[in-house]
C-alpha positions in Angstrom: -0.3 -0.2 0.2 1.3 3.6 -0.8 3.7 2.7 -3.1 4.7 3.3 -6.7 3.2 1.7 -9.7 5.5 3.0 -12.5 8.6 1.2 -11.5 9.5 -1.0 -8.1 11.4 1.6 -7.2 8.8 4.1 -6.6 8.2 2.1 -3.5 8.5 4.1 -0.7 10.2 2.4 2.0 8.7 1.3 5.1 10.9 -1.3 6.7 13.6 -3.3 5.3 12.8 -5.0 2.1 12.3 -8.8 1.1 12.2 -8.1 -2.3 14.4 -5.6 -2.9 12.2 -3.0 -4.7 12.2 0.5 -2.0 10.6 4.0 -2.5 12.4 6.6 -3.6 9.5 9.1 -5.1 5.7 9.7 -4.7 3.7 6.6 -3.2 1.0 6.5 -5.2 -0.6 3.2 -4.6 -1.7 1.0 -2.1 0.3 -2.1 -2.8 3.7 -4.1 -1.0 6.7 -4.4 -3.0 8.6 -4.4 -0.5 9.1 -5.9 3.1 10.4 -6.9 6.3 8.7 -10.2 6.7 7.2 -13.0 4.1 5.0 -15.7 4.2 3.3 -17.1 7.3 3.6 -19.6 10.1 1.4 -20.8 13.0 4.2 -19.9 15.3 7.6 -18.8 15.1 10.0 -22.2 15.5 13.9 -22.2 16.2 14.0 -24.8 13.2 13.5 -21.9 10.6 17.3 -20.6 10.2 20.2 -21.5 12.1 21.7 -19.0 15.0 24.1 -16.9 13.9 26.4 -14.2 15.9 23.8 -14.5 18.8 20.8 -14.1 16.1 18.4 -16.0 14.9 15.6 -15.7 11.9 12.2 -16.6 12.2 9.2 -16.4 10.0 6.4 -14.6 11.4 2.6 -13.2 10.0 -0.6 -13.5 9.4 -1.7 -16.6 7.7 -4.8 -15.0 6.4 -1.9 -14.1 3.4 0.3 -16.9 3.2 2.1 -15.0 0.4 2.4 -11.5 1.9 2.7 -10.2 5.0 5.2 -7.4 5.8 6.3 -6.4 9.7 7.1 -2.6 9.8 7.7 -2.3 13.8 8.2 -3.2 17.1 7.8 -1.9 20.0 9.6 -2.4 23.9 7.1 -5.0 24.3 7.1 -7.0 21.5 4.1 -6.0 20.0 4.9 -5.9 16.1 2.7 -3.7 13.5 2.1 -5.2 10.0 0.3 -6.2 7.3 -1.1 -8.8 4.6 -2.0 -8.6 1.2 0.1 -7.1 -1.3 -2.0 -4.2 -2.0 -3.7 -5.4 -6.0 -6.9 -5.5 -6.9 -8.6 -7.5 -5.0 -6.0 -8.5 -2.5 -5.7 -5.7 -0.7 -4.0 -4.1 2.1 -5.2 -5.5 6.2 -3.4 -4.0 8.8 -2.7 -5.9 12.4 -0.8 -6.4 15.5 1.2 -9.5 16.0 1.9 -10.1 19.7 4.1 -12.6 21.7 4.2 -15.3 21.4 3.1 -14.7 17.9 0.8 -17.4 17.3 -2.2 -17.3 15.2 -4.3 -16.4 17.7 -2.4 -13.4 19.0 -2.7 -11.6 15.4 -5.0 -8.9 16.0 -6.7 -6.8 13.3 -6.2 -3.0 13.2 -7.9 -1.3 9.7 -8.8 1.9 9.8 -12.4 2.5 9.8 -14.6 2.4 6.2 -11.0 1.8 4.3 -10.9 -0.3 1.7 -6.8 -1.0 2.9 -4.3 0.1 5.8 -0.6 -0.6 6.5 -0.2 -0.2 10.5 3.8 0.8 10.0 4.8 1.6 13.6 3.6 2.0 17.0 5.1 3.3 20.9 4.8 1.9 24.5 1.7 4.0 24.9 -0.5 2.0 22.8 -0.7 4.7 20.0 -0.3 3.3 16.8 0.5 5.1 13.3 -0.5 4.1 9.7 -2.0 5.4 6.4 -5.0 3.9 4.6 -6.5 4.0 1.3 -10.3 3.8 0.0 -9.5 2.6 -2.8 -8.2 -0.8 -4.4 -7.9 -0.3 -8.2 -6.3 -2.3 -10.6 -4.1 0.3 -11.7 -3.1 0.7 -8.0 -3.0 4.2 -8.3 -5.0 5.1 -5.2 -5.0 7.4 -2.0 -3.5 7.4 0.6 -3.8 9.1 3.9 -2.5 9.1 7.5 -3.7 8.1 10.4 -2.8 7.8 14.5 -5.2 5.3 17.0 -5.3 4.6 20.4 -7.5 2.9 22.5 -9.4 2.0 19.2 -10.2 5.1 18.1 -9.0 6.5 14.5 -8.3 9.9 13.8 -7.1 10.8 10.5 -4.1 12.8 9.6 -2.9 14.9 6.9 -0.5 17.8 6.1 -2.4 21.1 5.3 -0.7 21.5 1.8 -2.3 23.7 -0.8 -0.4 21.4 -3.3 -1.2 17.7 -3.1 -0.5 15.1 -5.6 -3.4 14.1 -7.6 -4.3 11.4 -6.4 -2.8 12.5 -2.3 -0.3 10.7 -0.7 0.1 11.1 3.0 1.4 8.3 5.3 2.6 8.2 9.1 5.6 6.1 9.5 6.7 5.8 13.0 5.9 7.3 16.3 7.8 7.9 19.5 6.8 7.6 23.4 5.8 11.4 23.0 3.1 10.9 20.8 5.1 12.4 17.9 4.6 10.8 14.9 7.5 11.1 11.5 5.8 11.0 7.9 5.6 12.3 4.6 2.9 13.5 2.0 4.1 14.1 -2.2 3.4 17.5 -3.8 2.0 18.0 -7.1 4.9 18.0 -8.6 5.8 14.4 -7.1 8.2 15.5 -4.4 7.8 13.9 -0.9 8.1 16.0 1.8 8.7 15.1 5.2 7.2 15.9 8.7 6.4 15.3 12.0 3.3 15.7 13.5 2.6 16.1 17.2 -0.5 14.4 18.5 -1.1 16.0 21.6 -0.6 19.3 19.9 -1.8 19.1 16.6 1.5 20.8 15.2 3.1 19.7 12.2 7.2 20.4 11.6 9.0 20.3 8.7 11.7 18.1 8.1 14.0 19.8 5.8 17.6 18.9 4.8 19.8 22.2 5.9 22.2 24.1 3.5 19.5 23.5 0.5 17.9 27.0 -0.9 13.9 26.1 -0.8 12.1 23.1 0.9 14.8 21.5 -0.7 14.8 17.6 -2.3 12.6 14.7 -2.3 12.5 13.9 1.2 10.7 10.6 3.7 10.6 11.0 7.4 10.5 7.2 8.3 11.1 6.9 11.7 11.4 8.8 15.3 13.3 8.7 18.4 12.3 9.6 22.1 14.7 12.8 21.6 12.9 13.5 18.5 15.3 12.5 16.2 14.4 12.0 13.1 15.6 9.6 10.2 15.0 8.6 6.5 15.8 9.2 3.3 16.6 11.7 0.5 17.0 12.1 -3.1 20.2 13.4 -4.4 19.7 13.1 -7.7 17.7 10.9 -10.5 20.1 8.3 -10.1 20.9 8.2 -6.0 19.2 8.6 -2.7 21.1 8.9 0.4 19.9 8.1 4.2 19.7 10.4 7.2 19.4 11.6 10.6 18.9 14.9 11.9 18.8 15.5 15.4 16.7 17.0 17.8 19.2 20.0 18.0 19.2 20.3 14.2 22.8 18.8 13.4 22.1 16.6 9.7 24.2 13.4 9.4 23.5 12.2 5.9 25.3 8.6 4.8 25.4 6.2 1.7 27.0 3.2 1.3 29.5 3.2 -1.2 28.5 2.3 -4.4 25.4 2.3 -3.5 22.5 3.6 -5.6 19.8 4.0 -2.4 20.7 3.8 1.0 17.6 4.5 3.5 16.8 4.7 6.9 13.6 3.5 8.2 14.4 3.5 12.1 16.2 4.7 14.8 16.5 4.0 18.2 17.2 6.3 21.4 21.1 5.3 20.9 21.0 6.8 17.2 21.7 3.3 15.9 19.7 3.5 12.6 18.4 0.6 10.6 17.7 0.9 7.1 18.2 -1.0 3.3 20.7 -0.2 0.6 20.9 -1.5 -3.1 23.6 -2.3 -5.3 22.7 -3.3 -8.7 20.0 -5.2 -8.2 20.5 -6.7 -5.1 19.2 -4.9 -1.7 20.7 -5.8 1.8 20.0 -4.3 5.6 22.7 -2.2 7.4 23.0 -0.8 10.9 24.7 2.7 11.0 25.5 5.1 14.0 27.0 8.6 14.1 30.6 8.6 14.1 30.5 5.4 13.8 29.4 4.5 10.0 28.1 1.7 9.1 28.6 -1.0 11.3 26.7 -3.8 10.5 25.5 -5.2 6.8 23.0 -7.8 6.7 22.7 -10.1 3.6 20.9 -13.5 4.5 21.3 -15.6 7.8 24.5 -17.3 7.1 26.3 -13.5 6.3 26.2 -11.9 9.2 29.1 -9.6 10.2 30.8 -6.1 10.3 32.3 -4.3 7.5 34.1 -1.1 7.1 
């Protein structure tokens, strides 16, 4: 959902990729070209993959769709946000929360009222979830997108007050911290993403911009926010390059890219400013962990290829 139909690379990224297709431009459809987890299982098992360097890969998801699941966020209680359904016509995105111990009885559907499609993209430790929804599920997958937040079963629509929205409109909330400040973006009529934060308590929007750039700057997606108010995401450098960024609450701005990568996209950040995301080299996409002052401290490809690289 919320993802491009003109090319797989127009997918706006919300989580690490299984398919390698992530977003660099406008999100114009409710689909699911890329995802953090695929397939479904009645319950995770230790036999899924061998443990490596203290980590283990298991398969999680809703068995309502054994062909498509994405897990997009997790809080400190181990509750996971996600959705199933590819977003193709008659195969809509349907949001859910997955609770420990992650059996099928622990899947709780969460969908914006009267929506055709919903993704749950983030959640905090206070019971607030965020995401985006569409009222459409068209064959072209060029569907409208609208942001939302929810708490206690009550849903609230959120859209940046722009006078130049894309057609169809695109607005998504992608992450939320424990101070109930969400990060997201909208797409304008020129097809450029504009990152922002939204304070749920006050209803105030704030822009997320690349400093030192004239005007509103390049296309930028704010994908995650930690409890200090530090925002991570990615922005377009030129027609062939996308870099990741971390913008601290004090205004300091870090931009980073994996050497040789056409896309470096940040999708998550914790309170220690460890940033998680993906990068693309050629037709292959890999995961990474990056930290200010340390650079790229972990590159992730598959369960047998863990290890630090410089």
